[in-house]
N, C-alpha and C positions, 0 to 999 in steps of 0.2 A: 430303683426296683424295676428290673427287666421285665417286659411283658412281650408276649408273642401277638402278632395280629389278631389272632382268633379270640385272644383274651380281651382285646380293646372292642373287638365286634361284639362280644358277649355283653360288655359293659354298656355299649350303645343301645342294644336290644333290650336291656333291662332298665334302661333310663338312669343308670347309675354313674354316668360320667361325672368326674369332679377333680379339681386340682390341677397340676401341671403335667402335660404330656410332651415329651421329646420325641419327635418323629425323626429318623434318620434311616440310611440305607440306600440302596440303588433305585428302587421302584418308586419314582416321584408321583406317577399317576395315582396309585393306590393311598399314598399319603394325603393327596388332595381329596380323593374319593371319600376316604374315612373321616376328613374334616367336614366334608360336606354333609355326611351323615350325622355327625355329632351337632351340626348347627341346626339340621332339621328335627333331631330328636329333643334339642332344647326348647325350640320355638315353634315347632310344627307348623301350622298355617297361618299363624299370627304375625302378619308382617309388621304390625304396629310395635310389637314387644321386640321383634328382631331390629328393627330400625333404630330402637333406643339403646339396644344392649349387645350389639355385635361391633367389635372394633378390630379392623384388620391392617396390618402392616406388612410392607414389603421392602427389604433393605439389599441393595447392590452391594458390590464389593466395597468394602471399608466404610459403609454406611450404617448409621445407627442413630436413632432419635430417643435416647435414654429417657429424656423428660418427658416426651409425649407417650412413650410406652408406659411408663410408671404411673402416669396420670390416667391411663385407661385401665390399668390393673388395679389402681387404688380407689377409682370411683366406684360407688355403690350401684347395684342393679336398680333399674327403674321400672316399677309396676310389676316386677317378677322376682322370683327367687334366685336366678342366676344369670349372669352375664358371660359372654364369650369374648376372649382376646386371642387373635390369631396373627402369628408373627413369622413371616417367611424370610430366610436368608439364602440369598444366591451364593454366598461364599463365606460361610461362617468361619472357616479357617483362616481367611484374611481380613477378619475383623479385628481392630485393634485390641490388644491385651487387656485394656482398661475397660474397654466397652463390653468384652466378653465377661469380665468381672462382674459389671453391673448387670449383665443379663443373667448370670448365674444367680445373683443375689435375688433378682425379681423372681426367678423360676422357683428357688427355694422358698421365698417368702409365700407365694401362692400356696405351694405344695404343704407347707408346714402350718400356715395361720389362716388362709383365706379359701380353702377348699370347699367350704360350705356354700359360698356365694359366686365363687368365680372358676371358670374353665379356662386354663391358659394352655394353648398349643403352639409350641415353636417347632417349626418345620426347617430342617437343614436340607437344602437342595443337594443332590448326590454329588455332582460335579464340583461342589465347594466344600465337601466336608468328608475327610478322610477318616472312614469308620474304624479301620484297622489301629490308626495312631490314637483315637478317641477312646478306643476299648484298654489301651495299656495303663499299668499302675500309674496313677498320677495324670493320666489323660483327662481329657474333657468330660467324659461321662463319670469318671471317677471322682470328679469335683463337685458333682451334683449332690443335694440332699437324697437320703435314702427313700423319701416320699415322692420324688419326681418319678413319673412312670415313663420308662424308657422303652420305646417301640421300634423294633428293627423292621425294615421293609426290603428283604432281599430281592433279587431278581427271581421271577417264576421260572421253573422249568418248563420244557416244551410240552409235557403232558398236561401240567396245570393250565398253561396257556390255552392249549387246545380244547380243553373241558369249558374254559371261560368263553371261548369264541363260540363253541357249540351252543352253549347257554344264551348268550347275546343275540345270536341270530334266531334262536326259538322263543325267547320271550320278547325280543324286539320286533321281529318280522314273521314270525311263525314258520320258521324255515328249518329243514333238516339239513345236517351237513355230515358226512363220514369224518372220523378222527383223522384218517390219513389226509384228507383234503384240508382239514383245519391245521395240521403240521405243516402243509404245503405253504399256507398263508404266512405261517411263521418264518418258514425257511426263505420266503419271498420278501416279505415286508420287514423282518427283523423282529426281535422280542421286547421292544420298548411298547409298553401297553397304552401309552397315549397314541401312538402311530397305529398300533393295531385296532384300537377303537375306531378310529376314522376310516381305515382301509376295511374293516369288518362291516361298518355302516354303509360305506359306499358298495360294497359287495351286495349286502342284504336289499338295498334299495334297487340295484340293478336286476337281481333275480326276481323280485316281487313286480318289477315293471314288465318283465317278461312272462308274468302270469303262472310261474311255478312255484312248488312247495319244496324244492330240493336242490341244493347247491351241486352243480356239475363241475368236473375238471376245467371245462372250457370257460366258466364264468371265473374261476380264480385266475387262470391265465389272461383273460381279458380285463379284469377289474382291478387286480391287486398291483400296485406299483412297487418296482424294487427299491430298497432303500440305497441312499448314497454310499453307505457302507459297503453293501453287497457289490454295488457297480464298481467301486474301488477296488474291491477284491478280485472281481472278474478281470479287471485290467491287470493288476498286478499278478495274479496267477498267470496271465498269458505271457507277461514279461518273463516270469521264472521258467516257463516252458520253451521260451525262445521264440514263441509267436507274437513277434513285434506287430505284425499286421493287425491281428485282432486287438491288440492293446491300443494302437492308434485309431482304429475303428471306435473303440470305446470312448477315447478321448475326443474324436470328433463329434460324437453324439452330444457330449457335454459343451462343446465349442458351440455347436448348432443352437443349443438350448439357452445360450449366452450365460453360462454359469461363471461365477468370478473365478479366475485362474488361481488366486491364493486360496480359495476355498477348496477347489479340486485338489490342488497340491497337499493341502493339510489332510485331506482323506486319503491320499495315496501314502503320505508319510506315516499317518497312523497305522495304515494296513502293513506297511514295511516293519514298523515298530513291533506290532503284534506278532508278525511272522518272525522276527528276530528273536522275541521271547521264546516262541516255539522251538526255534532252532536251538536255542540253549538247553531247553528241557530235554530235547532229544539228545544232545550232546553229553549231557549229565545223567542220561539213562532213565529219565523220568517218563512215565507212560502218558497216554492220551487223557486217562481219567485224572491223573493228577493235573495235567495241563488244564482241563476243563474247570475242574474245582478251583484252582489257584487264580486263574483268569476270570472267574465268575462269568462264563460264557454258557449259551445253551448248547445242548449236545451237537446239533447240526454244524453251526458255524465253526465250533471247536473242531470237529472231525475234518472240515475243509481246510482250515488254517494249519493243523497239524500235519495233514498230509502234504500241503503245499510246502511247508518249511522243510521237509525231507528232500526237496529238489535242489536245494542249495546249501551251503556250508554256512557256518557261523561267520567266518571271515568274509563271505560275500555279502552277508547282511551288514556287518559293520562298514563295508566300503561303500555300499548303497546308501546307508543312513547319512554318511559324511557327503555324499553327492546330493542327497535330498536336501539336507541343511543349505548346502551351498546354492541349490536351485531357489530355495525359499529367499535366502540373502539377495539374490540377483533380482527376483521379481520385486521385493520391497525397494530395491535401490533403482527401479524404473526399467528393467529388462522386459521384453515382451513375453507376457505371461505363458501362453500356450506353446510358443516357439521353445522356450526354456523347458517346459514339461516334456514337449516331443523329444529334445535332445537327452533328458533325463531317461525316459523310456527306451529309446534306442540304445544308449549306452548300457542300461541295466540288463538288456536282453542279451547281451554278448556273454 
């Protein structure tokens, strides 16, 4: 049974949460936030009831404790009507098939037979679960009982995130901020809500310390840190424009900050990969709106990448991706990391 997040929120507010919930999609922050709300709604401020009736599991790649999870699911609530079992998978797609089958059985069992006394939440972390594949006929979602509540958490668009930032600054710090400045925060820090929360709180604390009630443009410039993704784009964009000097200056900052070369290269490679995809969209005659929707990007970063991809051909991006893979191989085989990246940048800028 598919639900929207607003439907889940309504269940929480009406204290009617029950049965199995499978949380999936890109926005991991909101999955955990809603899980926290469910926990609070079930046990309020009663720490004793919570201590006896909340079971939490986290499984990494190819990890699964079926026996421990089944024991938690099957145990009766203690001194209260319901218990909560929360299970988070970092890489559900890479869990062994037999273990996924056991998980499905437990989810179905709670949904069909134990909804009266158990709330079972399974959270599939976005990077380890392919939503598109799971939605196909015969996919993971199709294999679940019709009573399992399937809740999708897609990325929020820029307008939704801007309103959220405004509310967070108002309720948490009694501060006012213009929507345009809120969007500037997103453009600088990225659209990941976990990161946005930290950056927004940092900004709020700084403005309050200055004794003001309104956020000014200078506050955003001074307090909000750029994401690694945006820094990588700035570097690659300079390469595409033939501005090798700026690209090397960006790389020099990362070197000064002692960032691991292999991590820096992974960011560069991802950016080239995103731009290569955009170049293919352009070659096929597909527009910016189509690219933004298909790649599930916010409007601003999509526009930047689509524009940058127009600077070079698809053949260029194919060639540079091959060079990037070779640079990755060289670094992993012991070559000096930053020197290898410098050569990649200089060669790519020609």
